[in-house]
C-alpha positions in Angstrom: -132.3 108.9 -153.4 -134.1 110.8 -151.1 -135.5 114.6 -151.6 -135.4 116.7 -149.0 -135.7 113.8 -146.7 -138.5 111.8 -149.4 -138.1 109.0 -150.9 -138.0 108.4 -154.9 -137.0 105.9 -156.3 -138.5 101.7 -155.5 -136.7 99.5 -154.8 -135.6 99.1 -158.6 -133.4 102.7 -158.4 -135.8 104.2 -160.8 -136.8 108.1 -159.9 -140.4 109.8 -160.3 -140.4 113.2 -159.1 -141.8 116.1 -160.2 -140.0 118.5 -162.0 -136.7 119.8 -162.9 -133.5 120.0 -161.0 -134.0 118.4 -157.8 -130.8 118.1 -155.9 -130.2 114.3 -154.5 -128.3 112.3 -152.1 -127.7 109.0 -152.3 -128.9 106.5 -149.0 -128.0 102.9 -149.4 -130.5 101.9 -146.6 -134.7 100.8 -147.2 -137.5 98.8 -146.2 -135.7 96.1 -146.6 -131.9 96.1 -146.0 -129.4 98.5 -143.7 -126.0 98.7 -145.5 -123.1 99.5 -142.9 -119.7 100.2 -144.1 -117.2 98.3 -141.6 -114.6 100.7 -143.2 -115.4 104.3 -142.4 -118.4 106.3 -142.9 -120.9 105.3 -146.0 -120.2 106.9 -149.2 -122.6 109.5 -151.0 -123.2 111.0 -153.3 -124.8 114.7 -154.2 -125.9 116.1 -157.3 -128.9 116.8 -159.9 -131.7 115.2 -161.2 -132.4 116.7 -164.2 -135.9 115.0 -165.6 -135.3 113.1 -168.3 -132.0 112.7 -168.5 -130.7 109.6 -166.9 -128.6 109.8 -164.0 -126.4 106.2 -163.0 -124.6 105.4 -160.1 -121.7 103.2 -159.9 -118.2 103.5 -158.5 -116.2 101.7 -161.1 -113.0 103.0 -159.6 -113.4 102.7 -156.4 -113.7 98.4 -154.6 -114.4 99.8 -151.1 -117.8 102.3 -152.7 -118.9 100.1 -155.2 -119.1 96.9 -152.4 -121.7 99.8 -150.6 -124.0 100.1 -154.2 -123.6 96.1 -155.2 -124.0 95.1 -152.3 -127.3 96.8 -151.4 -128.8 96.7 -155.6 -128.1 92.4 -155.2 -129.6 92.4 -151.8 -132.7 94.2 -153.5 -132.8 91.3 -156.2 -132.7 88.2 -153.8 -134.9 89.7 -151.8 -137.2 90.1 -155.0 -136.8 86.9 -156.2 -136.9 84.7 -153.1 -140.4 86.9 -152.5 -141.9 85.8 -155.9 -140.4 82.2 -154.5 -142.1 82.5 -151.4 -144.8 85.3 -151.2 -145.9 84.4 -147.5 -141.9 83.9 -146.4 -142.2 87.2 -144.0 -138.5 86.8 -143.0 -138.0 88.5 -146.6 -139.4 91.0 -145.8 -137.6 92.3 -142.6 -134.5 94.9 -142.5 -131.3 93.0 -143.6 -128.2 94.9 -141.5 -125.5 93.9 -145.1 -121.7 95.0 -143.7 -119.1 95.8 -146.4 -115.5 96.3 -146.2 -114.3 94.0 -143.3 -110.8 94.3 -142.5 -110.0 90.4 -144.1 -110.3 88.8 -147.3 -111.2 86.3 -149.4 -114.2 85.4 -148.2 -117.8 86.0 -146.9 -120.6 84.7 -144.3 -123.6 85.2 -143.0 -123.9 84.8 -138.9 -127.6 84.4 -138.2 -128.3 88.0 -138.8 -126.9 89.8 -141.6 -124.7 89.4 -144.6 -121.2 90.6 -144.6 -118.5 90.7 -147.3 -114.7 91.2 -147.1 -112.4 93.8 -148.6 -110.5 93.1 -152.0 -106.7 91.7 -150.8 -104.7 87.9 -150.8 -105.5 87.6 -154.8 -109.4 87.8 -154.5 -111.9 90.5 -154.9 -113.6 92.2 -152.4 -116.9 89.6 -152.2 -119.7 92.9 -151.6 -119.0 93.2 -155.4 -119.7 90.0 -156.4 -123.6 89.4 -156.9 -123.6 85.7 -156.7 -121.6 85.9 -153.3 -124.7 88.2 -152.1 -126.9 86.0 -153.4 -125.6 82.6 -151.8 -124.7 84.6 -148.3 -128.8 85.7 -148.3 -129.7 81.9 -149.2 -128.2 80.8 -145.7 -130.0 83.4 -144.5 -133.3 82.1 -146.0 -132.1 78.2 -145.2 -132.0 79.1 -141.1 -135.5 81.3 -141.2 -137.3 78.1 -142.7 -136.9 76.0 -140.7 -139.7 74.8 -138.7 -139.2 74.5 -135.2 -139.5 71.2 -133.6 -139.2 69.6 -137.6 -135.9 71.1 -139.0 -132.1 72.2 -138.0 -129.7 73.8 -139.7 -127.0 71.9 -141.7 -124.7 73.6 -143.1 -123.5 71.2 -146.1 -127.5 71.6 -147.0 -127.1 75.3 -146.7 -124.6 75.8 -148.7 -126.0 73.6 -151.2 -128.7 75.8 -151.5 -127.1 79.3 -151.0 -125.2 78.4 -154.5 -128.5 77.2 -155.8 -130.0 80.1 -155.2 -127.4 82.2 -156.7 -126.6 79.8 -159.6 -130.6 80.5 -160.7 -130.6 84.2 -159.9 -127.3 84.1 -162.3 -128.5 81.2 -164.3 -124.1 80.6 -164.1 -123.1 77.2 -162.2 -118.9 78.7 -162.3 -120.0 80.4 -158.6 -117.7 83.5 -157.3 -116.5 84.2 -161.0 -114.0 87.1 -160.9 -113.6 85.7 -157.0 -109.8 85.2 -157.3 
């Protein structure tokens, strides 16, 4: 959230602000990722924050807006996990493009620079709404950027295993992609 252009939330989404009745606009970008909505402009919400009253943002009945928010939140969470595991791993602190609502279905992917999620369709959920899919795709970036030049190489099979393991350990569930179909 921002108040007059000044960010007032931490990575956990908690707002700390002085006073009452502060107008807000939510923005799904920050120092560690930038969400892009392939289906059109980013959704936004405006309103008032009243000190002492919780505000919960969520769009459970609007899959495209929910994918924007969910992928933003879970990209923050997976970055925090990787930062905890490997505090010296500088790549985790770079800005990551997170593209949601791509006009296709039943998949998600890492393209070497960004994580990408497809719309709901063909019997599959919007993949930007699935936490472990977000964690899995980010895991491919971890693998690619952890390779020591001249010592290792990208391996698709190894990357799939690393990505599954990262996601499963965050959600504490080996059943990857529950809700995907």
